[in-house]
N, CA, C and O atoms as a Maestro MAE file, in Angstrom:
{
 s_m_m2io_version
 :::
 2.0.0
}

f_m_ct {
 s_m_title
 :::
 protein
 m_atom[256] {
  # First column is atom index #
  i_m_mmod_type
  r_m_x_coord
  r_m_y_coord
  r_m_z_coord
  i_m_residue_number
  s_m_chain_name
  s_m_pdb_residue_name
  s_m_pdb_atom_name
  i_m_atomic_number
  :::
  1 25 -39.022 -19.551 -4.135 1 A "MET " " N  " 7
  2 3 -39.458 -18.384 -4.143 1 A "MET " " CA " 6
  3 2 -39.957 -17.549 -5.556 1 A "MET " " C  " 6
  4 15 -39.027 -17.249 -6.305 1 A "MET " " O  " 8
  5 25 -41.074 -17.219 -5.912 2 A "VAL " " N  " 7
  6 3 -41.424 -16.031 -6.986 2 A "VAL " " CA " 6
  7 2 -41.848 -15.232 -6.842 2 A "VAL " " C  " 6
  8 15 -42.798 -14.974 -6.104 2 A "VAL " " O  " 8
  9 25 -41.149 -14.469 -7.644 3 A "ILE " " N  " 7
  10 3 -41.677 -12.541 -7.406 3 A "ILE " " CA " 6
  11 2 -42.150 -12.156 -9.059 3 A "ILE " " C  " 6
  12 15 -41.848 -12.477 -10.208 3 A "ILE " " O  " 8
  13 25 -42.819 -11.513 -8.543 4 A "THR " " N  " 7
  14 3 -43.169 -10.590 -9.504 4 A "THR " " CA " 6
  15 2 -42.899 -9.871 -10.576 4 A "THR " " C  " 6
  16 15 -41.753 -9.453 -10.406 4 A "THR " " O  " 8
  17 25 -43.370 -9.434 -11.738 5 A "SER " " N  " 7
  18 3 -42.482 -8.635 -12.552 5 A "SER " " CA " 6
  19 2 -42.150 -7.274 -12.103 5 A "SER " " C  " 6
  20 15 -41.140 -6.614 -12.351 5 A "SER " " O  " 8
  21 25 -43.359 -6.920 -11.277 6 A "LYS " " N  " 7
  22 3 -42.935 -5.588 -10.677 6 A "LYS " " CA " 6
  23 2 -42.031 -5.730 -9.642 6 A "LYS " " C  " 6
  24 15 -41.214 -4.815 -9.539 6 A "LYS " " O  " 8
  25 25 -41.958 -6.714 -8.781 7 A "GLU " " N  " 7
  26 3 -40.556 -6.724 -7.968 7 A "GLU " " CA " 6
  27 2 -38.885 -6.934 -8.383 7 A "GLU " " C  " 6
  28 15 -37.776 -6.561 -8.003 7 A "GLU " " O  " 8
  29 25 -39.477 -7.743 -9.366 8 A "ALA " " N  " 7
  30 3 -38.269 -7.795 -10.579 8 A "ALA " " CA " 6
  31 2 -37.832 -6.250 -10.708 8 A "ALA " " C  " 6
  32 15 -36.761 -5.775 -10.331 8 A "ALA " " O  " 8
  33 25 -39.037 -5.487 -11.405 9 A "LYS " " N  " 7
  34 3 -38.166 -4.408 -11.772 9 A "LYS " " CA " 6
  35 2 -37.856 -3.385 -10.930 9 A "LYS " " C  " 6
  36 15 -37.152 -2.443 -11.295 9 A "LYS " " O  " 8
  37 25 -38.415 -3.504 -9.601 10 A "LEU " " N  " 7
  38 3 -37.965 -2.792 -8.475 10 A "LEU " " CA " 6
  39 2 -36.484 -3.217 -8.040 10 A "LEU " " C  " 6
  40 15 -35.723 -2.274 -7.823 10 A "LEU " " O  " 8
  41 25 -36.148 -4.068 -7.937 11 A "ILE " " N  " 7
  42 3 -34.742 -4.711 -7.742 11 A "ILE " " CA " 6
  43 2 -33.978 -4.532 -8.959 11 A "ILE " " C  " 6
  44 15 -32.791 -4.841 -8.854 11 A "ILE " " O  " 8
  45 25 -34.338 -4.139 -10.013 12 A "MET " " N  " 7
  46 3 -33.222 -3.803 -11.039 12 A "MET " " CA " 6
  47 2 -33.166 -2.224 -10.945 12 A "MET " " C  " 6
  48 15 -32.174 -1.503 -10.837 12 A "MET " " O  " 8
  49 25 -34.434 -1.903 -11.012 13 A "ASP " " N  " 7
  50 3 -33.992 -0.101 -10.777 13 A "ASP " " CA " 6
  51 2 -32.514 0.044 -9.262 13 A "ASP " " C  " 6
  52 15 -31.777 1.016 -9.095 13 A "ASP " " O  " 8
  53 25 -32.526 -1.143 -8.500 14 A "LYS " " N  " 7
  54 3 -31.865 -0.534 -6.869 14 A "LYS " " CA " 6
  55 2 -30.293 -1.145 -7.714 14 A "LYS " " C  " 6
  56 15 -29.209 -0.563 -7.668 14 A "LYS " " O  " 8
  57 25 -30.511 -2.107 -8.252 15 A "LEU " " N  " 7
  58 3 -29.103 -2.194 -9.180 15 A "LEU " " CA " 6
  59 2 -28.260 -1.243 -9.544 15 A "LEU " " C  " 6
  60 15 -27.074 -1.122 -9.237 15 A "LEU " " O  " 8
  61 25 -29.079 -0.416 -10.369 16 A "ASP " " N  " 7
  62 3 -28.703 0.350 -11.305 16 A "ASP " " CA " 6
  63 2 -28.142 1.759 -10.932 16 A "ASP " " C  " 6
  64 15 -27.364 2.506 -11.525 16 A "ASP " " O  " 8
  65 25 -29.155 1.922 -9.118 17 A "SER " " N  " 7
  66 3 -28.817 3.060 -8.065 17 A "SER " " CA " 6
  67 2 -27.513 2.801 -7.655 17 A "SER " " C  " 6
  68 15 -26.616 3.643 -7.588 17 A "SER " " O  " 8
  69 25 -27.418 1.513 -7.359 18 A "ILE " " N  " 7
  70 3 -25.956 1.115 -6.952 18 A "ILE " " CA " 6
  71 2 -25.071 1.319 -7.815 18 A "ILE " " C  " 6
  72 15 -24.182 2.144 -7.606 18 A "ILE " " O  " 8
  73 25 -25.143 0.591 -8.979 19 A "ARG " " N  " 7
  74 3 -24.376 0.652 -10.525 19 A "ARG " " CA " 6
  75 2 -23.582 2.180 -10.477 19 A "ARG " " C  " 6
  76 15 -22.376 2.396 -10.599 19 A "ARG " " O  " 8
  77 25 -24.954 3.381 -10.204 20 A "LEU " " N  " 7
  78 3 -24.342 4.547 -10.664 20 A "LEU " " CA " 6
  79 2 -23.765 5.175 -9.250 20 A "LEU " " C  " 6
  80 15 -23.344 6.314 -9.454 20 A "LEU " " O  " 8
  81 25 -23.672 4.902 -8.346 21 A "GLU " " N  " 7
  82 3 -23.656 5.438 -7.007 21 A "GLU " " CA " 6
  83 2 -22.025 4.148 -6.787 21 A "GLU " " C  " 6
  84 15 -21.288 4.563 -5.893 21 A "GLU " " O  " 8
  85 25 -21.644 3.163 -7.280 22 A "LEU " " N  " 7
  86 3 -20.526 2.795 -7.551 22 A "LEU " " CA " 6
  87 2 -19.647 3.521 -8.477 22 A "LEU " " C  " 6
  88 15 -18.545 3.858 -8.042 22 A "LEU " " O  " 8
  89 25 -20.032 3.878 -9.950 23 A "LEU " " N  " 7
  90 3 -19.382 4.930 -10.417 23 A "LEU " " CA " 6
  91 2 -18.978 6.245 -9.922 23 A "LEU " " C  " 6
  92 15 -18.144 6.886 -10.563 23 A "LEU " " O  " 8
  93 25 -19.371 6.607 -9.087 24 A "ARG " " N  " 7
  94 3 -19.207 7.734 -8.334 24 A "ARG " " CA " 6
  95 2 -18.013 8.168 -7.623 24 A "ARG " " C  " 6
  96 15 -17.254 9.128 -7.755 24 A "ARG " " O  " 8
  97 25 -18.084 6.972 -6.672 25 A "LEU " " N  " 7
  98 3 -17.775 6.684 -5.664 25 A "LEU " " CA " 6
  99 2 -15.965 6.307 -6.380 25 A "LEU " " C  " 6
  100 15 -14.980 6.806 -5.834 25 A "LEU " " O  " 8
  101 25 -15.852 5.492 -7.474 26 A "ARG " " N  " 7
  102 3 -14.655 4.975 -8.328 26 A "ARG " " CA " 6
  103 2 -14.169 6.220 -9.247 26 A "ARG " " C  " 6
  104 15 -13.046 6.224 -9.750 26 A "ARG " " O  " 8
  105 25 -15.109 7.291 -9.430 27 A "ALA " " N  " 7
  106 3 -14.866 8.304 -10.014 27 A "ALA " " CA " 6
  107 2 -14.158 9.125 -9.071 27 A "ALA " " C  " 6
  108 15 -13.442 9.942 -9.650 27 A "ALA " " O  " 8
  109 25 -14.120 9.178 -8.072 28 A "ALA " " N  " 7
  110 3 -13.747 10.134 -6.866 28 A "ALA " " CA " 6
  111 2 -12.173 9.258 -6.476 28 A "ALA " " C  " 6
  112 15 -11.521 10.049 -5.794 28 A "ALA " " O  " 8
  113 25 -11.431 8.039 -6.654 29 A "ILE " " N  " 7
  114 3 -10.808 7.585 -5.685 29 A "ILE " " CA " 6
  115 2 -9.671 6.638 -7.133 29 A "ILE " " C  " 6
  116 15 -8.502 6.289 -6.967 29 A "ILE " " O  " 8
  117 25 -10.426 6.461 -8.304 30 A "LEU " " N  " 7
  118 3 -9.859 6.027 -9.386 30 A "LEU " " CA " 6
  119 2 -8.367 6.905 -10.207 30 A "LEU " " C  " 6
  120 15 -7.904 7.938 -9.722 30 A "LEU " " O  " 8
  121 25 -8.030 6.515 -10.966 31 A "PRO " " N  " 7
  122 3 -7.031 7.314 -11.954 31 A "PRO " " CA " 6
  123 2 -8.561 7.032 -13.173 31 A "PRO " " C  " 6
  124 15 -9.345 6.097 -13.337 31 A "PRO " " O  " 8
  125 25 -8.313 8.956 -14.068 32 A "GLU " " N  " 7
  126 3 -8.903 8.608 -15.223 32 A "GLU " " CA " 6
  127 2 -8.827 7.309 -16.246 32 A "GLU " " C  " 6
  128 15 -9.675 6.865 -17.020 32 A "GLU " " O  " 8
  129 25 -7.721 6.952 -16.002 33 A "GLU " " N  " 7
  130 3 -7.501 5.735 -17.286 33 A "GLU " " CA " 6
  131 2 -8.291 4.659 -16.883 33 A "GLU " " C  " 6
  132 15 -8.851 4.049 -17.794 33 A "GLU " " O  " 8
  133 25 -8.539 4.139 -15.332 34 A "GLU " " N  " 7
  134 3 -9.076 3.026 -15.247 34 A "GLU " " CA " 6
  135 2 -10.427 3.399 -15.048 34 A "GLU " " C  " 6
  136 15 -10.948 2.346 -14.681 34 A "GLU " " O  " 8
  137 25 -11.326 4.293 -15.073 35 A "LEU " " N  " 7
  138 3 -12.564 5.213 -14.759 35 A "LEU " " CA " 6
  139 2 -12.943 4.471 -15.905 35 A "LEU " " C  " 6
  140 15 -13.667 3.476 -15.927 35 A "LEU " " O  " 8
  141 25 -12.034 5.412 -17.471 36 A "GLY " " N  " 7
  142 3 -12.719 5.115 -18.666 36 A "GLY " " CA " 6
  143 2 -12.802 3.988 -18.932 36 A "GLY " " C  " 6
  144 15 -13.622 3.664 -19.791 36 A "GLY " " O  " 8
  145 25 -11.901 2.880 -18.229 37 A "GLU " " N  " 7
  146 3 -12.232 1.599 -18.402 37 A "GLU " " CA " 6
  147 2 -13.465 1.253 -17.791 37 A "GLU " " C  " 6
  148 15 -14.506 1.343 -18.442 37 A "GLU " " O  " 8
  149 25 -13.465 0.990 -16.993 38 A "GLU " " N  " 7
  150 3 -15.014 0.906 -15.674 38 A "GLU " " CA " 6
  151 2 -16.082 1.503 -16.813 38 A "GLU " " C  " 6
  152 15 -17.065 0.830 -17.125 38 A "GLU " " O  " 8
  153 25 -15.878 2.547 -17.293 39 A "ILE " " N  " 7
  154 3 -17.043 3.447 -18.128 39 A "ILE " " CA " 6
  155 2 -17.312 2.043 -18.962 39 A "ILE " " C  " 6
  156 15 -18.235 1.373 -18.500 39 A "ILE " " O  " 8
  157 25 -16.680 1.530 -20.055 40 A "ARG " " N  " 7
  158 3 -16.657 1.453 -21.216 40 A "ARG " " CA " 6
  159 2 -17.260 -0.104 -20.548 40 A "ARG " " C  " 6
  160 15 -18.314 -0.452 -21.081 40 A "ARG " " O  " 8
  161 25 -16.868 -0.807 -19.754 41 A "GLU " " N  " 7
  162 3 -17.349 -2.076 -19.220 41 A "GLU " " CA " 6
  163 2 -18.686 -1.831 -18.552 41 A "GLU " " C  " 6
  164 15 -19.258 -2.789 -18.033 41 A "GLU " " O  " 8
  165 25 -19.363 -0.323 -18.517 42 A "LEU " " N  " 7
  166 3 -20.968 -0.674 -18.091 42 A "LEU " " CA " 6
  167 2 -21.059 -0.175 -19.507 42 A "LEU " " C  " 6
  168 15 -20.296 -1.027 -19.962 42 A "LEU " " O  " 8
  169 25 -21.351 0.449 -20.432 43 A "GLU " " N  " 7
  170 3 -21.654 0.483 -21.498 43 A "GLU " " CA " 6
  171 2 -21.612 -0.605 -22.711 43 A "GLU " " C  " 6
  172 15 -22.364 -0.616 -23.686 43 A "GLU " " O  " 8
  173 25 -20.413 -1.642 -22.384 44 A "GLU " " N  " 7
  174 3 -20.898 -3.076 -23.400 44 A "GLU " " CA " 6
  175 2 -21.918 -3.933 -22.121 44 A "GLU " " C  " 6
  176 15 -22.828 -4.630 -22.569 44 A "GLU " " O  " 8
  177 25 -21.785 -3.881 -20.900 45 A "ALA " " N  " 7
  178 3 -22.884 -4.576 -20.021 45 A "ALA " " CA " 6
  179 2 -24.144 -4.287 -20.764 45 A "ALA " " C  " 6
  180 15 -24.763 -5.139 -21.402 45 A "ALA " " O  " 8
  181 25 -24.515 -2.934 -20.636 46 A "LYS " " N  " 7
  182 3 -26.011 -2.041 -20.940 46 A "LYS " " CA " 6
  183 2 -26.115 -2.882 -22.356 46 A "LYS " " C  " 6
  184 15 -26.911 -3.793 -22.583 46 A "LYS " " O  " 8
  185 25 -25.187 -2.393 -23.190 47 A "LYS " " N  " 7
  186 3 -25.670 -3.501 -25.049 47 A "LYS " " CA " 6
  187 2 -26.098 -4.289 -25.010 47 A "LYS " " C  " 6
  188 15 -27.212 -4.533 -25.474 47 A "LYS " " O  " 8
  189 25 -25.173 -5.223 -24.270 48 A "GLU " " N  " 7
  190 3 -25.632 -7.047 -23.977 48 A "GLU " " CA " 6
  191 2 -26.665 -6.760 -22.926 48 A "GLU " " C  " 6
  192 15 -26.908 -7.912 -22.567 48 A "GLU " " O  " 8
  193 25 -27.474 -5.946 -22.155 49 A "ILE " " N  " 7
  194 3 -28.638 -5.851 -21.848 49 A "ILE " " CA " 6
  195 2 -29.607 -6.116 -22.933 49 A "ILE " " C  " 6
  196 15 -30.422 -7.032 -23.043 49 A "ILE " " O  " 8
  197 25 -29.225 -4.662 -24.063 50 A "SER " " N  " 7
  198 3 -30.675 -4.615 -24.938 50 A "SER " " CA " 6
  199 2 -30.684 -5.582 -26.101 50 A "SER " " C  " 6
  200 15 -31.564 -5.583 -26.961 50 A "SER " " O  " 8
  201 25 -29.862 -6.237 -26.080 51 A "LEU " " N  " 7
  202 3 -29.207 -7.243 -26.875 51 A "LEU " " CA " 6
  203 2 -30.526 -8.739 -26.644 51 A "LEU " " C  " 6
  204 15 -30.957 -9.436 -27.562 51 A "LEU " " O  " 8
  205 25 -30.864 -8.848 -25.277 52 A "GLY " " N  " 7
  206 3 -31.148 -9.765 -24.322 52 A "GLY " " CA " 6
  207 2 -30.367 -10.744 -24.007 52 A "GLY " " C  " 6
  208 15 -30.839 -11.854 -23.760 52 A "GLY " " O  " 8
  209 25 -29.264 -10.538 -23.970 53 A "MET " " N  " 7
  210 3 -28.148 -11.213 -23.158 53 A "MET " " CA " 6
  211 2 -28.134 -10.637 -21.668 53 A "MET " " C  " 6
  212 15 -27.773 -9.530 -21.268 53 A "MET " " O  " 8
  213 25 -28.595 -11.639 -21.034 54 A "TYR " " N  " 7
  214 3 -28.639 -11.694 -19.728 54 A "TYR " " CA " 6
  215 2 -29.498 -12.536 -18.666 54 A "TYR " " C  " 6
  216 15 -30.729 -12.530 -18.659 54 A "TYR " " O  " 8
  217 25 -28.807 -13.163 -17.892 55 A "VAL " " N  " 7
  218 3 -29.696 -14.008 -16.857 55 A "VAL " " CA " 6
  219 2 -31.032 -13.952 -15.925 55 A "VAL " " C  " 6
  220 15 -31.130 -13.678 -14.729 55 A "VAL " " O  " 8
  221 25 -31.400 -14.083 -16.278 56 A "LYS " " N  " 7
  222 3 -33.126 -14.101 -15.948 56 A "LYS " " CA " 6
  223 2 -33.013 -14.593 -14.220 56 A "LYS " " C  " 6
  224 15 -32.846 -15.783 -13.953 56 A "LYS " " O  " 8
  225 25 -33.133 -13.460 -13.032 57 A "LEU " " N  " 7
  226 3 -33.856 -13.765 -11.481 57 A "LEU " " CA " 6
  227 2 -34.132 -14.844 -11.444 57 A "LEU " " C  " 6
  228 15 -33.368 -15.421 -10.670 57 A "LEU " " O  " 8
  229 25 -35.107 -15.737 -12.031 58 A "GLU " " N  " 7
  230 3 -35.499 -16.858 -11.287 58 A "GLU " " CA " 6
  231 2 -34.123 -17.589 -11.283 58 A "GLU " " C  " 6
  232 15 -33.739 -18.110 -10.236 58 A "GLU " " O  " 8
  233 25 -32.998 -17.678 -12.965 59 A "GLU " " N  " 7
  234 3 -31.473 -18.719 -12.755 59 A "GLU " " CA " 6
  235 2 -30.954 -18.289 -11.634 59 A "GLU " " C  " 6
  236 15 -30.706 -19.015 -10.672 59 A "GLU " " O  " 8
  237 25 -30.767 -17.136 -11.688 60 A "LEU " " N  " 7
  238 3 -29.603 -17.132 -10.408 60 A "LEU " " CA " 6
  239 2 -30.337 -17.541 -8.908 60 A "LEU " " C  " 6
  240 15 -29.803 -18.263 -8.066 60 A "LEU " " O  " 8
  241 25 -31.446 -17.020 -8.802 61 A "LEU " " N  " 7
  242 3 -31.903 -17.447 -7.772 61 A "LEU " " CA " 6
  243 2 -31.860 -19.202 -7.047 61 A "LEU " " C  " 6
  244 15 -31.600 -19.769 -5.986 61 A "LEU " " O  " 8
  245 25 -32.353 -19.537 -8.583 62 A "LYS " " N  " 7
  246 3 -31.837 -21.303 -8.041 62 A "LYS " " CA " 6
  247 2 -30.715 -21.925 -8.752 62 A "LYS " " C  " 6
  248 15 -30.752 -22.977 -9.389 62 A "LYS " " O  " 8
  249 25 -29.485 -20.970 -8.523 63 A "GLU " " N  " 7
  250 3 -28.430 -21.485 -8.641 63 A "GLU " " CA " 6
  251 2 -27.880 -21.136 -7.181 63 A "GLU " " C  " 6
  252 15 -26.927 -21.820 -6.808 63 A "GLU " " O  " 8
  253 25 -28.443 -19.995 -6.164 64 A "LEU " " N  " 7
  254 3 -28.041 -19.892 -4.769 64 A "LEU " " CA " 6
  255 2 -28.680 -21.023 -3.967 64 A "LEU " " C  " 6
  256 15 -28.467 -21.119 -2.758 64 A "LEU " " O  " 8
  :::
 }
 m_bond[255] {
  # First column is bond index #
  i_m_from
  i_m_to
  i_m_order
  :::
  1 1 2 1
  2 2 3 1
  3 3 4 2
  4 3 5 1
  5 5 6 1
  6 6 7 1
  7 7 8 2
  8 7 9 1
  9 9 10 1
  10 10 11 1
  11 11 12 2
  12 11 13 1
  13 13 14 1
  14 14 15 1
  15 15 16 2
  16 15 17 1
  17 17 18 1
  18 18 19 1
  19 19 20 2
  20 19 21 1
  21 21 22 1
  22 22 23 1
  23 23 24 2
  24 23 25 1
  25 25 26 1
  26 26 27 1
  27 27 28 2
  28 27 29 1
  29 29 30 1
  30 30 31 1
  31 31 32 2
  32 31 33 1
  33 33 34 1
  34 34 35 1
  35 35 36 2
  36 35 37 1
  37 37 38 1
  38 38 39 1
  39 39 40 2
  40 39 41 1
  41 41 42 1
  42 42 43 1
  43 43 44 2
  44 43 45 1
  45 45 46 1
  46 46 47 1
  47 47 48 2
  48 47 49 1
  49 49 50 1
  50 50 51 1
  51 51 52 2
  52 51 53 1
  53 53 54 1
  54 54 55 1
  55 55 56 2
  56 55 57 1
  57 57 58 1
  58 58 59 1
  59 59 60 2
  60 59 61 1
  61 61 62 1
  62 62 63 1
  63 63 64 2
  64 63 65 1
  65 65 66 1
  66 66 67 1
  67 67 68 2
  68 67 69 1
  69 69 70 1
  70 70 71 1
  71 71 72 2
  72 71 73 1
  73 73 74 1
  74 74 75 1
  75 75 76 2
  76 75 77 1
  77 77 78 1
  78 78 79 1
  79 79 80 2
  80 79 81 1
  81 81 82 1
  82 82 83 1
  83 83 84 2
  84 83 85 1
  85 85 86 1
  86 86 87 1
  87 87 88 2
  88 87 89 1
  89 89 90 1
  90 90 91 1
  91 91 92 2
  92 91 93 1
  93 93 94 1
  94 94 95 1
  95 95 96 2
  96 95 97 1
  97 97 98 1
  98 98 99 1
  99 99 100 2
  100 99 101 1
  101 101 102 1
  102 102 103 1
  103 103 104 2
  104 103 105 1
  105 105 106 1
  106 106 107 1
  107 107 108 2
  108 107 109 1
  109 109 110 1
  110 110 111 1
  111 111 112 2
  112 111 113 1
  113 113 114 1
  114 114 115 1
  115 115 116 2
  116 115 117 1
  117 117 118 1
  118 118 119 1
  119 119 120 2
  120 119 121 1
  121 121 122 1
  122 122 123 1
  123 123 124 2
  124 123 125 1
  125 125 126 1
  126 126 127 1
  127 127 128 2
  128 127 129 1
  129 129 130 1
  130 130 131 1
  131 131 132 2
  132 131 133 1
  133 133 134 1
  134 134 135 1
  135 135 136 2
  136 135 137 1
  137 137 138 1
  138 138 139 1
  139 139 140 2
  140 139 141 1
  141 141 142 1
  142 142 143 1
  143 143 144 2
  144 143 145 1
  145 145 146 1
  146 146 147 1
  147 147 148 2
  148 147 149 1
  149 149 150 1
  150 150 151 1
  151 151 152 2
  152 151 153 1
  153 153 154 1
  154 154 155 1
  155 155 156 2
  156 155 157 1
  157 157 158 1
  158 158 159 1
  159 159 160 2
  160 159 161 1
  161 161 162 1
  162 162 163 1
  163 163 164 2
  164 163 165 1
  165 165 166 1
  166 166 167 1
  167 167 168 2
  168 167 169 1
  169 169 170 1
  170 170 171 1
  171 171 172 2
  172 171 173 1
  173 173 174 1
  174 174 175 1
  175 175 176 2
  176 175 177 1
  177 177 178 1
  178 178 179 1
  179 179 180 2
  180 179 181 1
  181 181 182 1
  182 182 183 1
  183 183 184 2
  184 183 185 1
  185 185 186 1
  186 186 187 1
  187 187 188 2
  188 187 189 1
  189 189 190 1
  190 190 191 1
  191 191 192 2
  192 191 193 1
  193 193 194 1
  194 194 195 1
  195 195 196 2
  196 195 197 1
  197 197 198 1
  198 198 199 1
  199 199 200 2
  200 199 201 1
  201 201 202 1
  202 202 203 1
  203 203 204 2
  204 203 205 1
  205 205 206 1
  206 206 207 1
  207 207 208 2
  208 207 209 1
  209 209 210 1
  210 210 211 1
  211 211 212 2
  212 211 213 1
  213 213 214 1
  214 214 215 1
  215 215 216 2
  216 215 217 1
  217 217 218 1
  218 218 219 1
  219 219 220 2
  220 219 221 1
  221 221 222 1
  222 222 223 1
  223 223 224 2
  224 223 225 1
  225 225 226 1
  226 226 227 1
  227 227 228 2
  228 227 229 1
  229 229 230 1
  230 230 231 1
  231 231 232 2
  232 231 233 1
  233 233 234 1
  234 234 235 1
  235 235 236 2
  236 235 237 1
  237 237 238 1
  238 238 239 1
  239 239 240 2
  240 239 241 1
  241 241 242 1
  242 242 243 1
  243 243 244 2
  244 243 245 1
  245 245 246 1
  246 246 247 1
  247 247 248 2
  248 247 249 1
  249 249 250 1
  250 250 251 1
  251 251 252 2
  252 251 253 1
  253 253 254 1
  254 254 255 1
  255 255 256 2
  :::
 }
}
């Protein structure tokens, strides 16, 4: 299966919106201490992505 860079961007955008919605839901049900940890983990993941530390979609698809 081959996807275009445009399709990959759409997938990444959708995943980002899902992550934000999950954070909103967690904020509604988790104590503040746990939410703070979740936010720190998300910020760390964003830093790793900006440094190029991520797995390409093609590699994930191969594993599946």
